[in-house]
N, C-alpha and C positions, 0 to 999 in steps of 0.2 A: 803274797798270793801263791797258789799252788804251783803255777808256772808263769814266769815272766814273759809275756808276749806283748809285742807292741800294738798299741791301738791309737787311733786318731784322737788327740786330746780335744779337738774342737767338737768331734762327734760325741765324746764322753760328756763334755760340758753341756751340749745340747740335750742329751738324754737326762742329765741331772736336772736341767731346767724343766723338762717335761714332767719329771717325777714331782718336782716342787709345785707345778701347776696342778697336778692331780691332787696332791695333798690339800692345796688351797681350795679346790672345788668341793672336796668332801668335808672340810673342817672349818670353813669360813662362811659367814652370812654376807655374801657379796651383794651390793645394791644392784637392782635391775639395770640401771643405767651403766654401771661399770661392766656388767656382763655383756650388755649390748655393744659397748665400746670394744670389749676384748674379742668378740666374735669375728669381726673382719680381720683383726690381727692374726687370729688363729688360722683363718682361711688363707691369708697371705703366706703364712709360714708353711702350710701344707702345700701350697702351689710351688713354693721354692724347693720342696723336697721331691722333685721329679727326677727320674732316671730309669735306666733299664732294670729289669728284675735282678735282684741280687741272688747269686747262687746260694743254695741252702748249704748248711755246714757239711752235710755228708756228700755233697757234690764237689767238694774242693779237690778231692783226689779219688777218682773212680777206682783206681787200682787198690787203694787201701783206705776206704771211707771212714773207718773207725780208728785208724792208727796214725795217720799222717799229721805232721805239725800244723799244716794248714787247716785241716779239719778240726783239730783241737782248738786252735785259735778262733776259728769261726764259731764253734759251738760256745766257747766262753764269751764271745762277743754277743751272740744272738740268744742265748739261753733265757727262757722266761723267768728263771729263778736267780741266776748269777750274771747274766749278760750286762756288761757295762754299757753297751750300745742299745739295750732293750729297755725302754722306759717303763715297761710292765714289771721288770725285775726289781727287787728291793734296793740293791742287789746283795746276794749272799757271797761272802768271801771265804775261800778255802785255803788251808795249809795242811801239810803233813807234819805230824809230830810223833815223837816216841812216847808211847803210853806204857802202862804197867805190864801189858801183855803183848807189847810189840808195837809196830807202826800202826798209826791210825790217822784218820782224816778229821780235821777240826774245822767246823764252819762257824762263822760269826756274822750276825745280821741284827739289824734294828728295824722293826716294822712300824710304819706310820699308821695313822687312822684309816688310810686307804685300804688296809687289810683287816679292819676290825670286824669281829663277829659278835660274840657276847660282850656285855659291858666291860670295857677295859681290856678285852682279850682278843687275841688273833683268831680269825675265822678258822674253824677246824679243818676245812678243806685246804687252806693255805699251809697249815702245819703239816698235813699229810703230803702236800706237794714238796715242801722243803725236805721232808724225810725221804721222799722218793729220789730227789736230787742227790742227797747225801749218800744214801744207800747205793744208788747207782754209781756214783763217783768212787765209792769205796771199792768197787770191783777192780779198779786200777791197781789196788794193792796186791791183787792175785789174778793178773790177766791170763787169758783173754776175757773180755767182757761179754755179757749177754743182755737179754731184755727182761723186763719185769714180768714175772709170772704170778707173784703174790706179794701183797703189801699189807702188813698188819700194824696198826697203830693203837697204842693204849694211851688214852688221855688221863693224866693223873692230877692235873691242876690246870687252872686257867693259864694259858701262855700269854703273858702281858704284852700289849703294844707299847711302843715308845720306851722300851727297855732293851739293853743289850742281851742277846740270846747267844748261847753256845751249843752247837751240835757236835757230838763225838760219834764217829762211825768207824767200824772195824769189820774184818772178815771173821765170821764165826765158823763156817764150814766150806770146804772147797773140795769137790769131788767130780771129776769128769765133766759132764755137761751142766751140773747144778752147782750154784754158788749161793751161799746164804750170808748176808751181812746184817749187822745190828747197829742201832744208833740210839742216842739219848738226846734230849733237849733240856737244857738248864737255863733258868733265869736267876743269876746269882747262884746261891746254893740250893735253890728249889728245883727238883726234877719235875718238869711240867708234862713230859710225855716220853715214851720210848717206842721203838719200832723194830720190826724184823722184815727183811726183804728177801724173797727167793727169786733168783735170776737164772734163766736158762740160756746157755750159749747156743747161738744159731748161726747158720750160714747166711751172712748178710747179703751176699751176692744173690742167693736164692730168694731172699725176701724182696730185694729190689726187682727181680724178674717177676715175682708174683704181683707186686704192686703195679708194675708197668702194665701187666696184662689186664689188671682191673681198670686202669686208665685208658687202655686201648692204644698205648703209644709204644708198644714193644717193636 
């Protein structure tokens, strides 16, 4: 993993079970009586998962919402693309590796039929989301990070479901407030897509004040 951060193994196992349930719902012809029997079990499970609202990842450390270890751990837990505790996430695993042109970020993921778009292929919007995650994370190779200003994706081949995919991301240009990162996606030796992201560094405290004013809770 990109960073070894402790997580609750029971919560990870529960998220894995919920992912498996999602795959079963979209890939199996389940008998109506089995669905009817499963429904009260699902409701009972939901009722057990009660508690106070969880702090969002950027609320972990108000003084440094984008930099603290607690925020990074919380983001990795909750991310819709790589969060081990988020059953929506595939999840995407990341590592830093030395590439031909320097340090790069490598992502590995295997997508189930829950993410299928074209026949045998990953939905294009999911591919774009994975690129956004990789390109955004690659900013950490040249901090400070910013927010996505532009995302360009070129689809070169069907990105297959139920196969191991590899994403490579690196910094292409770094100048003052603007940072450009690039990424590729391969299935085996096949390049299925590539992308470029433009990120703009912002004052996140100012962003929080603006969003608070929109919510009326300043």
